[in-house]
mmCIF entry with sequence, helices, sheets and N, C-alpha, C, O atoms, coordinates in Angstrom:
data_MODEL
# 
_entry.id   MODEL 
# 
_entity.id                         1 
_entity.type                       polymer 
_entity.pdbx_number_of_molecules   1 
# 
_entity_poly.entity_id                      1 
_entity_poly.type                           'polypeptide(L)' 
_entity_poly.nstd_linkage                   no 
_entity_poly.nstd_monomer                   no 
_entity_poly.pdbx_seq_one_letter_code       MRKKSELPTKTCPACDRPFSWRKKWERDWDCVIYCSERCRRSAKVASK 
_entity_poly.pdbx_seq_one_letter_code_can   MRKKSELPTKTCPACDRPFSWRKKWERDWDCVIYCSERCRRSAKVASK 
_entity_poly.pdbx_strand_id                 A 
# 
loop_
_entity_poly_seq.entity_id 
_entity_poly_seq.num 
_entity_poly_seq.mon_id 
_entity_poly_seq.hetero 
1 1  MET n 
1 2  ARG n 
1 3  LYS n 
1 4  LYS n 
1 5  SER n 
1 6  GLU n 
1 7  LEU n 
1 8  PRO n 
1 9  THR n 
1 10 LYS n 
1 11 THR n 
1 12 CYS n 
1 13 PRO n 
1 14 ALA n 
1 15 CYS n 
1 16 ASP n 
1 17 ARG n 
1 18 PRO n 
1 19 PHE n 
1 20 SER n 
1 21 TRP n 
1 22 ARG n 
1 23 LYS n 
1 24 LYS n 
1 25 TRP n 
1 26 GLU n 
1 27 ARG n 
1 28 ASP n 
1 29 TRP n 
1 30 ASP n 
1 31 CYS n 
1 32 VAL n 
1 33 ILE n 
1 34 TYR n 
1 35 CYS n 
1 36 SER n 
1 37 GLU n 
1 38 ARG n 
1 39 CYS n 
1 40 ARG n 
1 41 ARG n 
1 42 SER n 
1 43 ALA n 
1 44 LYS n 
1 45 VAL n 
1 46 ALA n 
1 47 SER n 
1 48 LYS n 
# 
_struct_asym.id          A 
_struct_asym.entity_id   1 
# 
loop_
_struct_conf.conf_type_id 
_struct_conf.id 
_struct_conf.pdbx_PDB_helix_id 
_struct_conf.beg_label_comp_id 
_struct_conf.beg_label_asym_id 
_struct_conf.beg_label_seq_id 
_struct_conf.pdbx_beg_PDB_ins_code 
_struct_conf.end_label_comp_id 
_struct_conf.end_label_asym_id 
_struct_conf.end_label_seq_id 
_struct_conf.pdbx_end_PDB_ins_code 
_struct_conf.beg_auth_comp_id 
_struct_conf.beg_auth_asym_id 
_struct_conf.beg_auth_seq_id 
_struct_conf.end_auth_comp_id 
_struct_conf.end_auth_asym_id 
_struct_conf.end_auth_seq_id 
_struct_conf.pdbx_PDB_helix_class 
_struct_conf.details 
_struct_conf.pdbx_PDB_helix_length 
HELX_P HELX_P1 AA1 LYS A 4  ? GLU A 6  ? LYS A 4  GLU A 6  5 ? 3  
HELX_P HELX_P2 AA2 LYS A 23 ? TRP A 25 ? LYS A 23 TRP A 25 5 ? 3  
HELX_P HELX_P3 AA3 GLU A 37 ? SER A 47 ? GLU A 37 SER A 47 1 ? 11 
# 
_struct_conf_type.id          HELX_P 
_struct_conf_type.criteria    ? 
_struct_conf_type.reference   ? 
# 
_struct_sheet.id               AA1 
_struct_sheet.type             ? 
_struct_sheet.number_strands   2 
_struct_sheet.details          ? 
# 
_struct_sheet_order.sheet_id     AA1 
_struct_sheet_order.range_id_1   1 
_struct_sheet_order.range_id_2   2 
_struct_sheet_order.offset       ? 
_struct_sheet_order.sense        anti-parallel 
# 
loop_
_struct_sheet_range.sheet_id 
_struct_sheet_range.id 
_struct_sheet_range.beg_label_comp_id 
_struct_sheet_range.beg_label_asym_id 
_struct_sheet_range.beg_label_seq_id 
_struct_sheet_range.pdbx_beg_PDB_ins_code 
_struct_sheet_range.end_label_comp_id 
_struct_sheet_range.end_label_asym_id 
_struct_sheet_range.end_label_seq_id 
_struct_sheet_range.pdbx_end_PDB_ins_code 
_struct_sheet_range.beg_auth_comp_id 
_struct_sheet_range.beg_auth_asym_id 
_struct_sheet_range.beg_auth_seq_id 
_struct_sheet_range.end_auth_comp_id 
_struct_sheet_range.end_auth_asym_id 
_struct_sheet_range.end_auth_seq_id 
AA1 1 THR A 9  ? THR A 11 ? THR A 9  THR A 11 
AA1 2 PRO A 18 ? SER A 20 ? PRO A 18 SER A 20 
# 
loop_
_atom_site.group_PDB 
_atom_site.id 
_atom_site.type_symbol 
_atom_site.label_atom_id 
_atom_site.label_alt_id 
_atom_site.label_comp_id 
_atom_site.label_asym_id 
_atom_site.label_entity_id 
_atom_site.label_seq_id 
_atom_site.pdbx_PDB_ins_code 
_atom_site.Cartn_x 
_atom_site.Cartn_y 
_atom_site.Cartn_z 
_atom_site.occupancy 
_atom_site.B_iso_or_equiv 
_atom_site.pdbx_formal_charge 
_atom_site.auth_seq_id 
_atom_site.auth_comp_id 
_atom_site.auth_asym_id 
_atom_site.auth_atom_id 
_atom_site.pdbx_PDB_model_num 
ATOM 1   N N  . MET A 1 1  ? -101.325 -31.167 -61.121 1.00 0.00 ? 1  MET A N  1 
ATOM 2   C CA . MET A 1 1  ? -100.691 -32.510 -61.291 1.00 0.00 ? 1  MET A CA 1 
ATOM 3   C C  . MET A 1 1  ? -100.369 -32.712 -62.805 1.00 0.00 ? 1  MET A C  1 
ATOM 4   O O  . MET A 1 1  ? -101.122 -32.293 -63.683 1.00 0.00 ? 1  MET A O  1 
ATOM 5   N N  . ARG A 1 2  ? -99.265  -33.347 -63.046 1.00 0.00 ? 2  ARG A N  1 
ATOM 6   C CA . ARG A 1 2  ? -98.793  -33.486 -64.473 1.00 0.00 ? 2  ARG A CA 1 
ATOM 7   C C  . ARG A 1 2  ? -99.420  -34.824 -64.974 1.00 0.00 ? 2  ARG A C  1 
ATOM 8   O O  . ARG A 1 2  ? -99.677  -35.787 -64.251 1.00 0.00 ? 2  ARG A O  1 
ATOM 9   N N  . LYS A 1 3  ? -99.634  -34.742 -66.346 1.00 0.00 ? 3  LYS A N  1 
ATOM 10  C CA . LYS A 1 3  ? -99.895  -36.067 -66.960 1.00 0.00 ? 3  LYS A CA 1 
ATOM 11  C C  . LYS A 1 3  ? -98.722  -36.844 -67.122 1.00 0.00 ? 3  LYS A C  1 
ATOM 12  O O  . LYS A 1 3  ? -97.632  -36.273 -67.181 1.00 0.00 ? 3  LYS A O  1 
ATOM 13  N N  . LYS A 1 4  ? -98.822  -38.235 -67.211 1.00 0.00 ? 4  LYS A N  1 
ATOM 14  C CA . LYS A 1 4  ? -97.724  -38.994 -67.434 1.00 0.00 ? 4  LYS A CA 1 
ATOM 15  C C  . LYS A 1 4  ? -96.957  -38.752 -68.642 1.00 0.00 ? 4  LYS A C  1 
ATOM 16  O O  . LYS A 1 4  ? -95.739  -38.932 -68.645 1.00 0.00 ? 4  LYS A O  1 
ATOM 17  N N  . SER A 1 5  ? -97.619  -38.334 -69.721 1.00 0.00 ? 5  SER A N  1 
ATOM 18  C CA . SER A 1 5  ? -97.021  -38.063 -71.012 1.00 0.00 ? 5  SER A CA 1 
ATOM 19  C C  . SER A 1 5  ? -96.161  -36.774 -70.924 1.00 0.00 ? 5  SER A C  1 
ATOM 20  O O  . SER A 1 5  ? -95.350  -36.530 -71.818 1.00 0.00 ? 5  SER A O  1 
ATOM 21  N N  . GLU A 1 6  ? -96.323  -35.945 -69.864 1.00 0.00 ? 6  GLU A N  1 
ATOM 22  C CA . GLU A 1 6  ? -95.580  -34.692 -69.685 1.00 0.00 ? 6  GLU A CA 1 
ATOM 23  C C  . GLU A 1 6  ? -94.384  -34.847 -68.826 1.00 0.00 ? 6  GLU A C  1 
ATOM 24  O O  . GLU A 1 6  ? -93.587  -33.912 -68.746 1.00 0.00 ? 6  GLU A O  1 
ATOM 25  N N  . LEU A 1 7  ? -94.185  -35.987 -68.156 1.00 0.00 ? 7  LEU A N  1 
ATOM 26  C CA . LEU A 1 7  ? -93.122  -36.223 -67.286 1.00 0.00 ? 7  LEU A CA 1 
ATOM 27  C C  . LEU A 1 7  ? -91.792  -36.292 -68.088 1.00 0.00 ? 7  LEU A C  1 
ATOM 28  O O  . LEU A 1 7  ? -91.744  -36.698 -69.249 1.00 0.00 ? 7  LEU A O  1 
ATOM 29  N N  . PRO A 1 8  ? -90.713  -35.863 -67.376 1.00 0.00 ? 8  PRO A N  1 
ATOM 30  C CA . PRO A 1 8  ? -89.338  -35.932 -68.057 1.00 0.00 ? 8  PRO A CA 1 
ATOM 31  C C  . PRO A 1 8  ? -88.925  -37.362 -68.258 1.00 0.00 ? 8  PRO A C  1 
ATOM 32  O O  . PRO A 1 8  ? -89.251  -38.252 -67.473 1.00 0.00 ? 8  PRO A O  1 
ATOM 33  N N  . THR A 1 9  ? -88.204  -37.553 -69.329 1.00 0.00 ? 9  THR A N  1 
ATOM 34  C CA . THR A 1 9  ? -87.684  -38.944 -69.507 1.00 0.00 ? 9  THR A CA 1 
ATOM 35  C C  . THR A 1 9  ? -86.156  -38.877 -69.766 1.00 0.00 ? 9  THR A C  1 
ATOM 36  O O  . THR A 1 9  ? -85.592  -37.848 -70.138 1.00 0.00 ? 9  THR A O  1 
ATOM 37  N N  . LYS A 1 10 ? -85.516  -40.093 -69.534 1.00 0.00 ? 10 LYS A N  1 
ATOM 38  C CA . LYS A 1 10 ? -84.088  -40.261 -69.882 1.00 0.00 ? 10 LYS A CA 1 
ATOM 39  C C  . LYS A 1 10 ? -84.021  -41.669 -70.532 1.00 0.00 ? 10 LYS A C  1 
ATOM 40  O O  . LYS A 1 10 ? -84.942  -42.480 -70.440 1.00 0.00 ? 10 LYS A O  1 
ATOM 41  N N  . THR A 1 11 ? -82.864  -41.898 -71.195 1.00 0.00 ? 11 THR A N  1 
ATOM 42  C CA . THR A 1 11 ? -82.549  -43.246 -71.745 1.00 0.00 ? 11 THR A CA 1 
ATOM 43  C C  . THR A 1 11 ? -81.576  -43.903 -70.870 1.00 0.00 ? 11 THR A C  1 
ATOM 44  O O  . THR A 1 11 ? -80.605  -43.265 -70.463 1.00 0.00 ? 11 THR A O  1 
ATOM 45  N N  . CYS A 1 12 ? -81.758  -45.124 -70.549 1.00 0.00 ? 12 CYS A N  1 
ATOM 46  C CA . CYS A 1 12 ? -80.911  -45.926 -69.689 1.00 0.00 ? 12 CYS A CA 1 
ATOM 47  C C  . CYS A 1 12 ? -79.649  -46.316 -70.518 1.00 0.00 ? 12 CYS A C  1 
ATOM 48  O O  . CYS A 1 12 ? -79.857  -46.850 -71.608 1.00 0.00 ? 12 CYS A O  1 
ATOM 49  N N  . PRO A 1 13 ? -78.413  -46.115 -70.134 1.00 0.00 ? 13 PRO A N  1 
ATOM 50  C CA . PRO A 1 13 ? -77.277  -46.454 -70.829 1.00 0.00 ? 13 PRO A CA 1 
ATOM 51  C C  . PRO A 1 13 ? -77.035  -48.048 -70.881 1.00 0.00 ? 13 PRO A C  1 
ATOM 52  O O  . PRO A 1 13 ? -76.333  -48.572 -71.746 1.00 0.00 ? 13 PRO A O  1 
ATOM 53  N N  . ALA A 1 14 ? -77.609  -48.666 -69.991 1.00 0.00 ? 14 ALA A N  1 
ATOM 54  C CA . ALA A 1 14 ? -77.351  -50.235 -69.951 1.00 0.00 ? 14 ALA A CA 1 
ATOM 55  C C  . ALA A 1 14 ? -78.286  -50.936 -70.955 1.00 0.00 ? 14 ALA A C  1 
ATOM 56  O O  . ALA A 1 14 ? -77.851  -51.832 -71.679 1.00 0.00 ? 14 ALA A O  1 
ATOM 57  N N  . CYS A 1 15 ? -79.595  -50.525 -71.002 1.00 0.00 ? 15 CYS A N  1 
ATOM 58  C CA . CYS A 1 15 ? -80.565  -51.285 -71.770 1.00 0.00 ? 15 CYS A CA 1 
ATOM 59  C C  . CYS A 1 15 ? -81.090  -50.449 -72.875 1.00 0.00 ? 15 CYS A C  1 
ATOM 60  O O  . CYS A 1 15 ? -81.972  -50.904 -73.604 1.00 0.00 ? 15 CYS A O  1 
ATOM 61  N N  . ASP A 1 16 ? -80.604  -49.242 -73.053 1.00 0.00 ? 16 ASP A N  1 
ATOM 62  C CA . ASP A 1 16 ? -81.030  -48.257 -74.149 1.00 0.00 ? 16 ASP A CA 1 
ATOM 63  C C  . ASP A 1 16 ? -82.613  -48.094 -74.230 1.00 0.00 ? 16 ASP A C  1 
ATOM 64  O O  . ASP A 1 16 ? -83.162  -47.781 -75.286 1.00 0.00 ? 16 ASP A O  1 
ATOM 65  N N  . ARG A 1 17 ? -83.294  -48.320 -73.079 1.00 0.00 ? 17 ARG A N  1 
ATOM 66  C CA . ARG A 1 17 ? -84.776  -47.971 -73.186 1.00 0.00 ? 17 ARG A CA 1 
ATOM 67  C C  . ARG A 1 17 ? -85.022  -46.749 -72.439 1.00 0.00 ? 17 ARG A C  1 
ATOM 68  O O  . ARG A 1 17 ? -84.301  -46.416 -71.498 1.00 0.00 ? 17 ARG A O  1 
ATOM 69  N N  . PRO A 1 18 ? -86.081  -46.035 -72.858 1.00 0.00 ? 18 PRO A N  1 
ATOM 70  C CA . PRO A 1 18 ? -86.496  -44.767 -72.210 1.00 0.00 ? 18 PRO A CA 1 
ATOM 71  C C  . PRO A 1 18 ? -87.111  -45.095 -70.870 1.00 0.00 ? 18 PRO A C  1 
ATOM 72  O O  . PRO A 1 18 ? -87.706  -46.161 -70.714 1.00 0.00 ? 18 PRO A O  1 
ATOM 73  N N  . PHE A 1 19 ? -86.986  -44.220 -69.908 1.00 0.00 ? 19 PHE A N  1 
ATOM 74  C CA . PHE A 1 19 ? -87.702  -44.371 -68.647 1.00 0.00 ? 19 PHE A CA 1 
ATOM 75  C C  . PHE A 1 19 ? -88.121  -43.005 -68.258 1.00 0.00 ? 19 PHE A C  1 
ATOM 76  O O  . PHE A 1 19 ? -87.543  -42.011 -68.698 1.00 0.00 ? 19 PHE A O  1 
ATOM 77  N N  . SER A 1 20 ? -89.115  -42.945 -67.440 1.00 0.00 ? 20 SER A N  1 
ATOM 78  C CA . SER A 1 20 ? -89.698  -41.583 -67.038 1.00 0.00 ? 20 SER A CA 1 
ATOM 79  C C  . SER A 1 20 ? -89.555  -41.353 -65.594 1.00 0.00 ? 20 SER A C  1 
ATOM 80  O O  . SER A 1 20 ? -89.276  -42.278 -64.831 1.00 0.00 ? 20 SER A O  1 
ATOM 81  N N  . TRP A 1 21 ? -89.734  -40.174 -65.209 1.00 0.00 ? 21 TRP A N  1 
ATOM 82  C CA . TRP A 1 21 ? -89.663  -39.698 -63.834 1.00 0.00 ? 21 TRP A CA 1 
ATOM 83  C C  . TRP A 1 21 ? -90.566  -40.433 -62.943 1.00 0.00 ? 21 TRP A C  1 
ATOM 84  O O  . TRP A 1 21 ? -91.711  -40.703 -63.305 1.00 0.00 ? 21 TRP A O  1 
ATOM 85  N N  . ARG A 1 22 ? -90.083  -40.786 -61.739 1.00 0.00 ? 22 ARG A N  1 
ATOM 86  C CA . ARG A 1 22 ? -90.939  -41.459 -60.726 1.00 0.00 ? 22 ARG A CA 1 
ATOM 87  C C  . ARG A 1 22 ? -90.898  -40.582 -59.437 1.00 0.00 ? 22 ARG A C  1 
ATOM 88  O O  . ARG A 1 22 ? -89.948  -39.851 -59.156 1.00 0.00 ? 22 ARG A O  1 
ATOM 89  N N  . LYS A 1 23 ? -91.973  -40.722 -58.714 1.00 0.00 ? 23 LYS A N  1 
ATOM 90  C CA . LYS A 1 23 ? -92.005  -39.974 -57.457 1.00 0.00 ? 23 LYS A CA 1 
ATOM 91  C C  . LYS A 1 23 ? -90.890  -40.198 -56.542 1.00 0.00 ? 23 LYS A C  1 
ATOM 92  O O  . LYS A 1 23 ? -90.422  -39.263 -55.893 1.00 0.00 ? 23 LYS A O  1 
ATOM 93  N N  . LYS A 1 24 ? -90.399  -41.499 -56.447 1.00 0.00 ? 24 LYS A N  1 
ATOM 94  C CA . LYS A 1 24 ? -89.278  -41.898 -55.580 1.00 0.00 ? 24 LYS A CA 1 
ATOM 95  C C  . LYS A 1 24 ? -87.911  -41.202 -56.019 1.00 0.00 ? 24 LYS A C  1 
ATOM 96  O O  . LYS A 1 24 ? -86.928  -41.155 -55.279 1.00 0.00 ? 24 LYS A O  1 
ATOM 97  N N  . TRP A 1 25 ? -87.955  -40.697 -57.234 1.00 0.00 ? 25 TRP A N  1 
ATOM 98  C CA . TRP A 1 25 ? -86.670  -40.073 -57.699 1.00 0.00 ? 25 TRP A CA 1 
ATOM 99  C C  . TRP A 1 25 ? -86.830  -38.484 -57.649 1.00 0.00 ? 25 TRP A C  1 
ATOM 100 O O  . TRP A 1 25 ? -86.040  -37.748 -58.241 1.00 0.00 ? 25 TRP A O  1 
ATOM 101 N N  . GLU A 1 26 ? -87.793  -38.058 -56.980 1.00 0.00 ? 26 GLU A N  1 
ATOM 102 C CA . GLU A 1 26 ? -88.150  -36.574 -56.969 1.00 0.00 ? 26 GLU A CA 1 
ATOM 103 C C  . GLU A 1 26 ? -86.996  -35.806 -56.566 1.00 0.00 ? 26 GLU A C  1 
ATOM 104 O O  . GLU A 1 26 ? -86.722  -34.792 -57.208 1.00 0.00 ? 26 GLU A O  1 
ATOM 105 N N  . ARG A 1 27 ? -86.248  -36.175 -55.535 1.00 0.00 ? 27 ARG A N  1 
ATOM 106 C CA . ARG A 1 27 ? -85.108  -35.374 -55.118 1.00 0.00 ? 27 ARG A CA 1 
ATOM 107 C C  . ARG A 1 27 ? -83.785  -35.657 -55.828 1.00 0.00 ? 27 ARG A C  1 
ATOM 108 O O  . ARG A 1 27 ? -82.873  -34.831 -55.813 1.00 0.00 ? 27 ARG A O  1 
ATOM 109 N N  . ASP A 1 28 ? -83.696  -36.776 -56.418 1.00 0.00 ? 28 ASP A N  1 
ATOM 110 C CA . ASP A 1 28 ? -82.435  -37.239 -57.127 1.00 0.00 ? 28 ASP A CA 1 
ATOM 111 C C  . ASP A 1 28 ? -82.543  -37.361 -58.556 1.00 0.00 ? 28 ASP A C  1 
ATOM 112 O O  . ASP A 1 28 ? -81.666  -38.006 -59.130 1.00 0.00 ? 28 ASP A O  1 
ATOM 113 N N  . TRP A 1 29 ? -83.494  -36.836 -59.237 1.00 0.00 ? 29 TRP A N  1 
ATOM 114 C CA . TRP A 1 29 ? -83.704  -37.029 -60.681 1.00 0.00 ? 29 TRP A CA 1 
ATOM 115 C C  . TRP A 1 29 ? -82.498  -36.663 -61.535 1.00 0.00 ? 29 TRP A C  1 
ATOM 116 O O  . TRP A 1 29 ? -82.264  -37.297 -62.564 1.00 0.00 ? 29 TRP A O  1 
ATOM 117 N N  . ASP A 1 30 ? -81.714  -35.639 -61.127 1.00 0.00 ? 30 ASP A N  1 
ATOM 118 C CA . ASP A 1 30 ? -80.434  -35.334 -61.917 1.00 0.00 ? 30 ASP A CA 1 
ATOM 119 C C  . ASP A 1 30 ? -79.403  -36.363 -61.687 1.00 0.00 ? 30 ASP A C  1 
ATOM 120 O O  . ASP A 1 30 ? -78.498  -36.481 -62.513 1.00 0.00 ? 30 ASP A O  1 
ATOM 121 N N  . CYS A 1 31 ? -79.452  -37.116 -60.645 1.00 0.00 ? 31 CYS A N  1 
ATOM 122 C CA . CYS A 1 31 ? -78.419  -38.172 -60.390 1.00 0.00 ? 31 CYS A CA 1 
ATOM 123 C C  . CYS A 1 31 ? -78.828  -39.505 -60.920 1.00 0.00 ? 31 CYS A C  1 
ATOM 124 O O  . CYS A 1 31 ? -77.970  -40.377 -61.055 1.00 0.00 ? 31 CYS A O  1 
ATOM 125 N N  . VAL A 1 32 ? -80.142  -39.742 -61.246 1.00 0.00 ? 32 VAL A N  1 
ATOM 126 C CA . VAL A 1 32 ? -80.577  -40.982 -61.792 1.00 0.00 ? 32 VAL A CA 1 
ATOM 127 C C  . VAL A 1 32 ? -79.990  -41.244 -63.188 1.00 0.00 ? 32 VAL A C  1 
ATOM 128 O O  . VAL A 1 32 ? -80.124  -40.418 -64.091 1.00 0.00 ? 32 VAL A O  1 
ATOM 129 N N  . ILE A 1 33 ? -79.344  -42.394 -63.350 1.00 0.00 ? 33 ILE A N  1 
ATOM 130 C CA . ILE A 1 33 ? -78.797  -42.750 -64.618 1.00 0.00 ? 33 ILE A CA 1 
ATOM 131 C C  . ILE A 1 33 ? -79.393  -43.978 -65.124 1.00 0.00 ? 33 ILE A C  1 
ATOM 132 O O  . ILE A 1 33 ? -79.651  -44.033 -66.327 1.00 0.00 ? 33 ILE A O  1 
ATOM 133 N N  . TYR A 1 34 ? -79.660  -45.022 -64.330 1.00 0.00 ? 34 TYR A N  1 
ATOM 134 C CA . TYR A 1 34 ? -80.255  -46.190 -64.780 1.00 0.00 ? 34 TYR A CA 1 
ATOM 135 C C  . TYR A 1 34 ? -81.704  -46.411 -64.425 1.00 0.00 ? 34 TYR A C  1 
ATOM 136 O O  . TYR A 1 34 ? -82.201  -45.923 -63.410 1.00 0.00 ? 34 TYR A O  1 
ATOM 137 N N  . CYS A 1 35 ? -82.370  -47.157 -65.282 1.00 0.00 ? 35 CYS A N  1 
ATOM 138 C CA . CYS A 1 35 ? -83.851  -47.324 -65.051 1.00 0.00 ? 35 CYS A CA 1 
ATOM 139 C C  . CYS A 1 35 ? -84.127  -48.244 -63.940 1.00 0.00 ? 35 CYS A C  1 
ATOM 140 O O  . CYS A 1 35 ? -85.201  -48.152 -63.346 1.00 0.00 ? 35 CYS A O  1 
ATOM 141 N N  . SER A 1 36 ? -83.256  -49.120 -63.605 1.00 0.00 ? 36 SER A N  1 
ATOM 142 C CA . SER A 1 36 ? -83.546  -50.191 -62.563 1.00 0.00 ? 36 SER A CA 1 
ATOM 143 C C  . SER A 1 36 ? -82.256  -50.580 -61.856 1.00 0.00 ? 36 SER A C  1 
ATOM 144 O O  . SER A 1 36 ? -81.146  -50.257 -62.279 1.00 0.00 ? 36 SER A O  1 
ATOM 145 N N  . GLU A 1 37 ? -82.462  -51.275 -60.780 1.00 0.00 ? 37 GLU A N  1 
ATOM 146 C CA . GLU A 1 37 ? -81.333  -51.712 -60.020 1.00 0.00 ? 37 GLU A CA 1 
ATOM 147 C C  . GLU A 1 37 ? -80.578  -52.873 -60.843 1.00 0.00 ? 37 GLU A C  1 
ATOM 148 O O  . GLU A 1 37 ? -79.364  -53.036 -60.722 1.00 0.00 ? 37 GLU A O  1 
ATOM 149 N N  . ARG A 1 38 ? -81.346  -53.638 -61.655 1.00 0.00 ? 38 ARG A N  1 
ATOM 150 C CA . ARG A 1 38 ? -80.735  -54.684 -62.479 1.00 0.00 ? 38 ARG A CA 1 
ATOM 151 C C  . ARG A 1 38 ? -79.772  -53.992 -63.477 1.00 0.00 ? 38 ARG A C  1 
ATOM 152 O O  . ARG A 1 38 ? -78.671  -54.494 -63.699 1.00 0.00 ? 38 ARG A O  1 
ATOM 153 N N  . CYS A 1 39 ? -80.148  -52.903 -64.051 1.00 0.00 ? 39 CYS A N  1 
ATOM 154 C CA . CYS A 1 39 ? -79.300  -52.199 -65.093 1.00 0.00 ? 39 CYS A CA 1 
ATOM 155 C C  . CYS A 1 39 ? -78.141  -51.555 -64.397 1.00 0.00 ? 39 CYS A C  1 
ATOM 156 O O  . CYS A 1 39 ? -77.039  -51.517 -64.944 1.00 0.00 ? 39 CYS A O  1 
ATOM 157 N N  . ARG A 1 40 ? -78.355  -51.036 -63.183 1.00 0.00 ? 40 ARG A N  1 
ATOM 158 C CA . ARG A 1 40 ? -77.234  -50.517 -62.422 1.00 0.00 ? 40 ARG A CA 1 
ATOM 159 C C  . ARG A 1 40 ? -76.147  -51.568 -62.143 1.00 0.00 ? 40 ARG A C  1 
ATOM 160 O O  . ARG A 1 40 ? -74.954  -51.326 -62.324 1.00 0.00 ? 40 ARG A O  1 
ATOM 161 N N  . ARG A 1 41 ? -76.615  -52.757 -61.689 1.00 0.00 ? 41 ARG A N  1 
ATOM 162 C CA . ARG A 1 41 ? -75.674  -53.831 -61.462 1.00 0.00 ? 41 ARG A CA 1 
ATOM 163 C C  . ARG A 1 41 ? -75.026  -54.302 -62.628 1.00 0.00 ? 41 ARG A C  1 
ATOM 164 O O  . ARG A 1 41 ? -73.828  -54.583 -62.572 1.00 0.00 ? 41 ARG A O  1 
ATOM 165 N N  . SER A 1 42 ? -75.706  -54.431 -63.738 1.00 0.00 ? 42 SER A N  1 
ATOM 166 C CA . SER A 1 42 ? -75.109  -54.966 -64.861 1.00 0.00 ? 42 SER A CA 1 
ATOM 167 C C  . SER A 1 42 ? -74.048  -53.991 -65.515 1.00 0.00 ? 42 SER A C  1 
ATOM 168 O O  . SER A 1 42 ? -73.059  -54.434 -66.099 1.00 0.00 ? 42 SER A O  1 
ATOM 169 N N  . ALA A 1 43 ? -74.292  -52.716 -65.393 1.00 0.00 ? 43 ALA A N  1 
ATOM 170 C CA . ALA A 1 43 ? -73.312  -51.808 -65.824 1.00 0.00 ? 43 ALA A CA 1 
ATOM 171 C C  . ALA A 1 43 ? -72.067  -51.831 -64.926 1.00 0.00 ? 43 ALA A C  1 
ATOM 172 O O  . ALA A 1 43 ? -70.948  -51.675 -65.416 1.00 0.00 ? 43 ALA A O  1 
ATOM 173 N N  . LYS A 1 44 ? -72.255  -52.021 -63.646 1.00 0.00 ? 44 LYS A N  1 
ATOM 174 C CA . LYS A 1 44 ? -71.085  -52.102 -62.744 1.00 0.00 ? 44 LYS A CA 1 
ATOM 175 C C  . LYS A 1 44 ? -70.310  -53.370 -63.092 1.00 0.00 ? 44 LYS A C  1 
ATOM 176 O O  . LYS A 1 44 ? -69.080  -53.312 -63.100 1.00 0.00 ? 44 LYS A O  1 
ATOM 177 N N  . VAL A 1 45 ? -70.912  -54.464 -63.368 1.00 0.00 ? 45 VAL A N  1 
ATOM 178 C CA . VAL A 1 45 ? -70.165  -55.687 -63.763 1.00 0.00 ? 45 VAL A CA 1 
ATOM 179 C C  . VAL A 1 45 ? -69.471  -55.490 -65.069 1.00 0.00 ? 45 VAL A C  1 
ATOM 180 O O  . VAL A 1 45 ? -68.339  -55.940 -65.240 1.00 0.00 ? 45 VAL A O  1 
ATOM 181 N N  . ALA A 1 46 ? -70.086  -54.859 -65.959 1.00 0.00 ? 46 ALA A N  1 
ATOM 182 C CA . ALA A 1 46 ? -69.542  -54.667 -67.297 1.00 0.00 ? 46 ALA A CA 1 
ATOM 183 C C  . ALA A 1 46 ? -68.345  -53.825 -67.384 1.00 0.00 ? 46 ALA A C  1 
ATOM 184 O O  . ALA A 1 46 ? -67.529  -53.954 -68.296 1.00 0.00 ? 46 ALA A O  1 
ATOM 185 N N  . SER A 1 47 ? -68.223  -52.874 -66.343 1.00 0.00 ? 47 SER A N  1 
ATOM 186 C CA . SER A 1 47 ? -67.207  -51.886 -66.320 1.00 0.00 ? 47 SER A CA 1 
ATOM 187 C C  . SER A 1 47 ? -65.934  -52.538 -65.683 1.00 0.00 ? 47 SER A C  1 
ATOM 188 O O  . SER A 1 47 ? -64.847  -51.980 -65.832 1.00 0.00 ? 47 SER A O  1 
ATOM 189 N N  . LYS A 1 48 ? -66.041  -53.719 -64.968 1.00 0.00 ? 48 LYS A N  1 
ATOM 190 C CA . LYS A 1 48 ? -64.907  -54.290 -64.324 1.00 0.00 ? 48 LYS A CA 1 
ATOM 191 C C  . LYS A 1 48 ? -64.148  -55.100 -65.380 1.00 0.00 ? 48 LYS A C  1 
ATOM 192 O O  . LYS A 1 48 ? -63.117  -55.700 -65.075 1.00 0.00 ? 48 LYS A O  1 
# 
């Protein structure tokens, strides 16, 4: 088992905060862009 400090991280383009790997993103980690549903929605609105 990995320590939390060893988990991969990314930076959310909507809020510019770092977020780390979660179990629910296990299969889709390469496709995960935003840290939360709120950031995903706000990015979608901003691009319109």
